[in-house]
C-alpha positions in Angstrom: 124.1 62.2 133.3 127.7 63.2 132.4 129.9 60.2 133.2 133.3 61.6 132.2 134.8 64.9 131.3 138.2 65.6 129.7 139.8 69.0 129.2 143.1 69.9 127.4 145.0 73.2 127.1 142.5 75.8 128.4 143.8 78.9 130.1 145.4 77.7 133.4 144.6 74.0 132.7 147.1 71.8 130.9 144.8 68.8 131.3 141.9 67.6 133.5 140.0 64.4 133.6 136.9 63.8 135.8 135.0 60.6 136.4 131.6 61.8 137.5 128.9 60.3 139.6 125.2 61.0 139.8 123.8 63.2 142.5 125.3 66.4 143.9 128.8 67.1 142.5 130.6 69.9 144.4 133.7 71.9 143.1 135.6 73.9 145.6 139.0 75.6 145.8 140.7 78.9 146.5 139.7 82.0 144.5 141.3 82.1 141.1 142.1 78.3 141.1 140.0 77.7 137.9 136.6 76.5 139.1 134.6 78.7 136.8 137.0 77.9 133.9 136.3 74.2 134.5 132.5 74.7 134.6 132.6 76.8 131.4 134.6 74.2 129.6 132.0 71.5 130.5 129.3 73.7 129.1 131.4 74.4 126.0 131.8 70.6 125.3 128.0 70.4 125.1 127.4 73.6 123.0 126.3 75.7 126.0 129.2 78.1 125.9 132.4 78.9 124.1 136.0 78.4 125.1 139.5 78.3 123.6 140.4 74.8 124.8 142.3 72.5 122.4 139.8 69.8 123.5 136.9 69.4 125.9 135.0 66.2 125.8 131.9 64.9 127.7 130.7 61.3 127.8 126.9 61.3 128.5 124.2 58.7 129.0 121.5 60.9 127.3 119.4 59.5 124.5 119.8 61.8 121.5 117.4 62.2 118.6 119.2 60.1 116.0 116.7 61.0 113.3 117.0 64.7 113.7 120.8 64.8 113.8 121.4 61.9 111.4 123.8 60.1 113.7 123.8 56.8 115.6 122.7 56.9 119.2 125.2 54.9 121.4 124.9 53.6 124.9 127.4 56.3 125.8 127.4 59.4 123.5 130.6 61.4 123.3 130.4 65.2 122.8 133.6 66.9 121.7 134.7 70.5 121.2 138.0 70.7 119.4 139.8 74.0 118.6 142.8 74.4 116.3 142.4 77.3 114.0 138.6 77.1 114.3 136.1 75.5 116.7 134.6 72.2 115.6 132.0 70.1 117.4 131.4 66.4 117.2 128.9 63.8 118.6 130.2 60.2 118.3 133.0 61.5 115.9 130.4 63.0 113.5 130.8 66.7 112.9 127.8 68.9 113.8 127.3 72.7 114.1 127.5 74.4 117.5 123.8 75.2 117.2 122.9 71.5 116.7 125.1 70.4 119.6 123.6 73.1 121.8 120.0 72.1 120.8 120.8 68.5 121.9 122.4 69.6 125.1 119.6 72.0 126.0 117.2 69.0 126.3 119.2 67.7 129.2 121.5 70.5 130.4 120.6 73.7 132.3 122.9 76.4 133.5 121.2 78.1 136.5 123.7 80.8 137.1 122.0 83.0 134.5 118.8 84.9 135.2 116.7 82.6 133.0 112.9 83.0 133.3 112.0 79.7 131.5 111.1 78.0 134.8 108.5 80.7 135.4 106.9 80.4 131.9 103.2 79.8 132.1 103.4 76.3 130.5 105.9 75.1 133.1 104.0 76.5 136.1 100.7 75.1 134.8 102.2 71.7 134.3 103.5 71.7 137.9 100.0 72.8 139.1 98.2 70.2 137.0 100.5 67.4 138.3 99.4 68.4 141.8 95.7 68.5 140.7 96.1 65.0 139.3 97.0 63.7 142.7 93.4 64.5 143.9 91.6 64.2 140.6 92.7 62.1 137.6 89.8 63.9 135.7 92.2 66.7 134.8 94.3 64.4 132.6 91.1 63.4 130.6 89.9 67.0 130.5 93.3 68.3 129.3 93.4 65.7 126.5 89.8 66.5 125.4 90.6 70.3 125.6 93.7 70.1 123.4 91.9 68.1 120.8 88.9 70.5 120.8 91.2 73.6 120.9 93.2 72.3 117.9 90.1 71.5 115.9 88.6 74.9 116.8 91.8 76.7 115.8 91.9 75.0 112.4 88.3 75.6 111.7 88.6 79.3 112.9 91.6 79.8 110.6 89.7 78.3 107.7 86.7 80.6 108.5 89.0 83.7 108.6 90.5 82.8 105.3 86.9 82.4 103.9 85.9 85.8 105.3 89.0 87.4 103.7 88.1 85.8 100.4 84.5 87.0 100.8 85.7 90.6 101.1 87.3 90.3 97.7 84.6 88.0 96.2 82.9 90.6 94.0 86.3 91.6 92.4 87.4 88.0 92.2 84.1 86.9 90.6 84.4 89.7 88.0 88.0 88.8 87.3 87.3 85.0 86.9 84.2 85.7 84.7 86.4 88.0 82.6 89.0 85.3 82.2 86.5 82.7 81.2 84.8 85.1 78.7 88.1 85.8 77.0 88.7 82.2 76.2 85.0 81.5 75.4 84.9 84.5 73.0 87.7 82.9 71.0 86.2 79.4 71.6 89.2 77.4 70.3 88.9 73.7 69.4 91.7 71.1 69.9 94.3 71.2 67.0 92.5 74.2 65.4 95.9 76.0 65.2 97.3 73.2 63.1 94.3 73.2 60.8 94.5 77.0 60.3 98.2 76.9 59.5 97.5 74.2 56.9 94.7 76.3 55.3 97.0 79.3 55.3 99.7 77.3 53.6 97.2 76.1 51.0 95.9 79.6 50.3 99.4 81.0 50.0 100.2 78.6 47.1 96.7 78.4 45.5 97.3 80.8 42.6 100.6 79.2 41.6 99.2 75.7 41.8 96.2 76.5 39.7 98.4 78.1 37.0 100.6 75.0 37.0 97.6 72.7 36.7 96.2 74.7 33.8 99.5 74.4 31.9 99.8 70.7 32.7 96.3 70.0 31.4 97.7 70.3 27.9 98.9 66.7 28.3 95.4 65.4 27.9 95.1 67.1 24.4 97.9 64.8 23.2 96.6 61.6 24.9 95.0 60.2 21.8 98.3 60.5 19.9 100.1 58.4 22.5 97.4 55.8 22.3 97.6 55.6 18.5 101.4 55.3 18.6 101.1 52.4 21.1 98.5 50.7 18.7 100.9 51.0 15.8 103.6 49.5 17.9 101.3 46.6 18.9 101.9 47.6 22.6 99.1 47.0 25.1 98.1 50.6 26.1 96.3 49.8 29.4 99.2 50.9 31.5 99.1 54.3 29.8 95.4 54.6 30.2 95.7 53.8 33.9 98.4 56.4 34.4 96.4 59.0 32.6 93.3 58.3 34.6 95.3 58.5 37.9 96.8 61.8 36.7 93.4 63.1 35.8 92.0 62.2 39.2 94.9 63.9 40.9 94.4 67.1 38.9 90.6 67.1 39.4 91.0 66.5 43.2 93.5 69.4 43.4 91.2 71.7 41.5 88.2 70.8 43.7 90.3 71.4 46.8 91.5 74.7 45.8 88.1 75.7 44.4 86.7 75.1 47.9 89.2 77.7 49.2 87.4 80.3 47.1 84.8 80.6 49.9 87.5 81.2 52.6 88.4 84.7 53.5 92.1 84.9 54.0 91.8 87.9 56.3 89.5 85.9 58.6 92.0 83.0 58.6 94.8 85.3 59.5 92.7 87.0 62.2 91.8 83.6 63.7 95.4 82.5 63.6 96.3 85.7 65.5 93.6 85.1 68.1 94.8 81.5 68.6 98.4 82.7 68.8 97.4 85.2 71.5 95.9 82.4 73.6 98.9 80.2 73.1 101.2 83.1 74.2 99.2 83.6 77.4 98.5 79.9 78.3 101.1 77.9 76.4 98.7 75.8 74.2 95.0 75.5 73.3 94.8 72.5 75.6 96.2 74.5 78.5 93.9 77.4 77.7 90.8 75.1 77.8 92.1 73.5 81.1 92.5 77.0 82.6 89.0 77.9 81.6 87.6 74.8 83.4 89.7 75.7 86.4 88.3 79.2 86.5 84.7 77.8 86.1 85.4 75.7 89.2 86.6 78.8 91.1 83.6 80.7 90.0 81.4 77.9 91.4 83.3 78.0 94.6 82.8 81.7 95.0 79.1 81.3 94.3 79.0 78.6 97.1 81.1 80.6 99.6 78.1 81.9 101.5 76.9 78.3 102.2 80.4 77.2 103.2 80.9 80.2 105.4 77.6 79.5 107.2 78.5 75.9 107.8 81.9 76.9 109.2 80.5 79.6 111.5 78.1 77.0 113.0 81.0 74.5 113.4 83.2 77.2 115.0 80.5 78.2 117.4 79.9 74.7 118.6 83.7 73.9 119.0 84.3 77.2 120.8 81.5 76.5 123.2 82.9 73.0 123.9 86.5 74.4 124.2 85.4 77.1 126.7 83.5 74.6 128.8 86.5 72.3 129.0 88.8 75.3 129.8 86.3 76.3 132.6 86.5 72.8 134.1 90.3 72.9 134.0 90.3 76.4 135.6 88.0 75.2 138.4 90.3 72.2 139.2 93.4 74.4 139.1 91.8 77.1 141.3 90.9 74.4 143.9 94.5 73.4 144.1 96.0 76.8 144.0 96.2 77.3 147.7 97.9 73.9 148.2 100.4 74.9 145.4 101.2 78.2 147.0 101.5 76.6 150.4 104.0 74.0 149.2 106.0 76.6 147.3 106.2 78.8 150.3 107.3 75.8 152.4 110.4 75.5 150.2 110.9 79.3 150.2 110.7 79.3 154.0 113.5 76.7 154.2 115.4 78.8 151.7 115.0 81.9 154.0 113.0 83.7 151.4 109.8 85.8 151.8 106.5 84.2 150.8 105.4 84.1 147.2 102.0 85.1 146.0 100.5 82.9 143.3 97.7 84.2 141.0 95.7 82.5 138.4 94.1 84.9 135.9 91.8 84.3 132.9 93.5 85.0 129.6 92.7 84.4 125.9 92.4 80.7 125.1 95.6 78.9 124.1 96.6 75.2 123.9 97.2 75.5 127.7 93.6 76.5 128.4 92.4 79.9 129.5 94.6 80.4 132.6 97.8 82.3 133.3 99.7 81.4 136.5 102.0 84.1 137.8 104.4 84.3 140.8 105.4 87.4 142.8 107.8 87.4 145.7 106.4 89.5 148.5 104.5 91.6 146.0 107.6 92.2 143.9 107.9 91.3 140.3 110.5 88.6 139.4 112.3 91.0 137.2 113.0 93.3 140.2 114.2 90.8 142.8 117.9 90.1 143.4 119.8 87.4 141.5 120.3 85.4 144.7 116.5 85.5 145.5 115.7 84.7 141.9 117.9 81.6 141.9 116.6 80.3 145.2 113.0 80.9 144.0 113.9 78.8 140.9 115.2 76.1 143.1 111.9 76.1 145.0 110.0 75.8 141.7 112.3 73.0 140.5 111.8 71.2 143.9 108.0 71.4 143.4 108.5 70.0 139.9 110.8 67.2 141.0 108.0 65.8 143.2 106.5 64.4 140.0 109.6 63.7 138.0 111.3 60.4 137.0 114.9 60.0 138.2 116.6 61.3 135.1 115.8 65.0 135.0 119.1 65.9 133.3 122.0 68.1 134.5 121.8 71.3 136.5 124.9 73.6 136.7 125.1 76.2 139.4 127.9 78.7 139.8 128.3 79.8 143.4 124.5 79.8 144.1 125.3 80.1 147.9 127.5 83.2 147.5 126.8 86.0 150.0 124.5 83.7 152.0 124.6 83.2 155.7 125.4 79.7 157.1 121.7 79.0 157.7 120.7 80.2 154.2 123.5 78.1 152.7 122.4 75.0 154.5 118.8 75.6 153.3 120.0 75.8 149.7 122.1 72.7 150.3 119.1 70.7 151.6 117.0 71.7 148.5 119.8 70.7 146.2 120.2 67.4 148.0 116.5 66.8 147.3 116.9 67.8 143.7 119.9 65.6 143.3 117.6 62.5 143.4 116.3 63.6 140.1 119.2 65.7 138.6 122.9 65.4 138.3 123.9 68.7 139.8 127.3 70.5 139.4 127.8 73.3 141.8 130.7 75.7 142.7 130.6 76.5 146.4 132.5 78.6 148.9 130.4 77.6 151.9 130.9 74.6 154.1 127.2 73.7 154.4 126.6 73.1 150.7 130.0 71.5 150.3 129.3 69.0 153.0 126.2 67.8 151.2 128.1 66.7 148.1 127.8 63.1 146.9 131.1 63.8 145.1 133.7 66.5 145.8 136.4 67.8 143.5 139.1 70.2 144.6 140.3 72.7 142.0 143.7 74.1 143.0 146.9 75.7 141.5 150.2 73.9 141.3 152.4 76.8 140.4 150.5 78.5 137.6 148.8 75.3 136.5 145.2 74.4 137.5 144.5 70.9 138.6 141.6 68.8 139.9 141.4 66.1 142.5 138.5 64.0 143.7 138.6 64.1 147.5 138.4 61.2 150.0 136.4 61.7 153.2 139.5 62.9 155.2 140.5 65.2 152.4 136.9 66.6 152.4 137.4 67.3 156.1 140.5 69.3 155.4 139.0 71.2 152.5 135.9 72.2 154.4 138.1 73.2 157.3 140.0 75.4 154.9 136.8 77.0 153.7 135.8 77.7 157.3 139.1 79.0 158.7 141.3 79.9 155.7 144.7 78.5 154.9 145.7 78.2 158.6 143.4 75.4 159.5 142.4 75.2 163.1 141.4 72.1 165.1 138.0 73.6 165.8 137.5 74.0 162.0 138.5 70.4 161.3 136.1 69.2 164.1 133.2 71.3 162.7 134.0 70.1 159.2 134.0 66.4 160.3 130.7 66.9 162.2 129.1 68.5 159.1 130.2 65.6 156.9 129.1 63.0 159.4 125.7 64.6 159.8 125.1 64.8 156.1 126.3 61.3 155.1 
C-alpha cells in the first residue's frame, strides 16, 4: 500500500501531505478544487503519469525486485519525482528512469479511469475461471502443470523440427557447397609447417648459384694445404690443430655441395606454385592449422547433413507423441472449464446485477494451442462487444471481474485508482458501485474521486480537497466533518438539516 504521499508546488497546490490507510480512500471536494490534480501527482510519483510538480513522493510497502533495479529493498520504499529543469525519478534516493519506475509501479498500481482491456485478456479470465474450477476439483492444478511442461517440450521440439525441415530444403545445395569447400583444401593437401619449409627451400634456391661459385673459389685453399703443413714442420710446430681445422672446413664445404646438389632435382616453378597455393589458403583461412581445422568442421557438417533424414524422423515421432499428450491434457482442461462456465457466468452476472448492468454472456471457444491451453474465454455485455459499450459500463464490468478475481486473492492486491467512477450514475447505481468497492477494498488499497454521497459514505478514509483563495489544500475528515461534506454533496453549499440527517444515516449504516 501507499502509506504516505507528499506534494510540493504543482499547479494550484503549494504543498500537500497525506498519511494514508488501507481500504477505500475517498477524495471529495467542489469542482475545480484540485482532486484530479492530486490523483495525477500520486500517479506521477510512481511513474504512471507526468506532472510539473517540484516534488511528489510516495512511501510504499511494496516489495521491489532489487536484482532487476540494482537497488536495496527497504521495509518502506520511497518513490520520488523531482522536477527542476528536467524530471528525475528516484527509489530510495537512487536515480532510475521513468520507464523503470513505471515498470515497478505497474506491478502494484492500476489506474482504472482509462479504458484498459487488460482485465479482459484471455490469460486473466482463464486464471479466474481455473481458480473457480479448483474449488471443485484440485485436478486442474495438476493437469495445468503437466500441460505447461508438455506444451513447452512440444514447442521446443517442434521449433527444432521446423529448423531441420528448413535445412533439409537447402540440403542439396549445402552438401554441394560443403563438399566443394572440403575438396578445395584436400586438393592442396597442406601439411603442418609446410609453408615454413617451402620458404626455406625458396631461400636456398635463390642463393644456390652464388654459393656454389664461392665454394669453387674457396676450394683453392686445399691446393696449398701441403705448403702450410711443411712450413709448420720446419718451424717444429705441431700441425694437428691445422689438420683439424682443414678437415672441418672440408666437411662444411662437402656438406654444402651435397645440400645444394640435392636442390638440382627441385623445380623452382613447382616450389613457387606450391607457395602460392599455400598462401591462398592462408589468406582465406588465416593459417594452415586453421584451414585444416575448417576442413574437419566441414566434414562434421557433411556428416550431419547425411544424417539429417534420421534425425528428422526421430523428431517427427517425438513431436507426434508430445502433441498427442498436449492435446489430451488441453482437452481435459477444457472439459473442467466448460463444466464451471455456467457457475462463472452466474457469479459474474450476480455482481453485474448489483451494479445495475445487463447480463454478460461468457463463451469458451477452441483456439490454437498456447501455454494457456486450447481455450479462449470471451465476455460480451448483452450481446455487445466490449469495445462498443460505454465507458461507465466498461468500468463497472471491470469492477465485477476484479470482484470475481478477489475471491481467490491474498489481502495485498496492490493499489487501484479510480477517477469519478460513479459519475452520471443514479443513487442506487452509485451505492452498488460502492458496495463492490467495499468488497474489493479488503484486497486492494483503493483511491477514488467521488461526487456521490453513497460511495463517499463507504470510505474507510475521507480526504476533502478544497480551495483556500487560489490555493488547493487537503484535509482528512473526522466523522462529523464527513457528515458535513456528504451533506454538501447532497444539497450544495447551502446545507439543509435534511441533508445532514441523511448524510449521518448513510455514514452510520456503512460504518
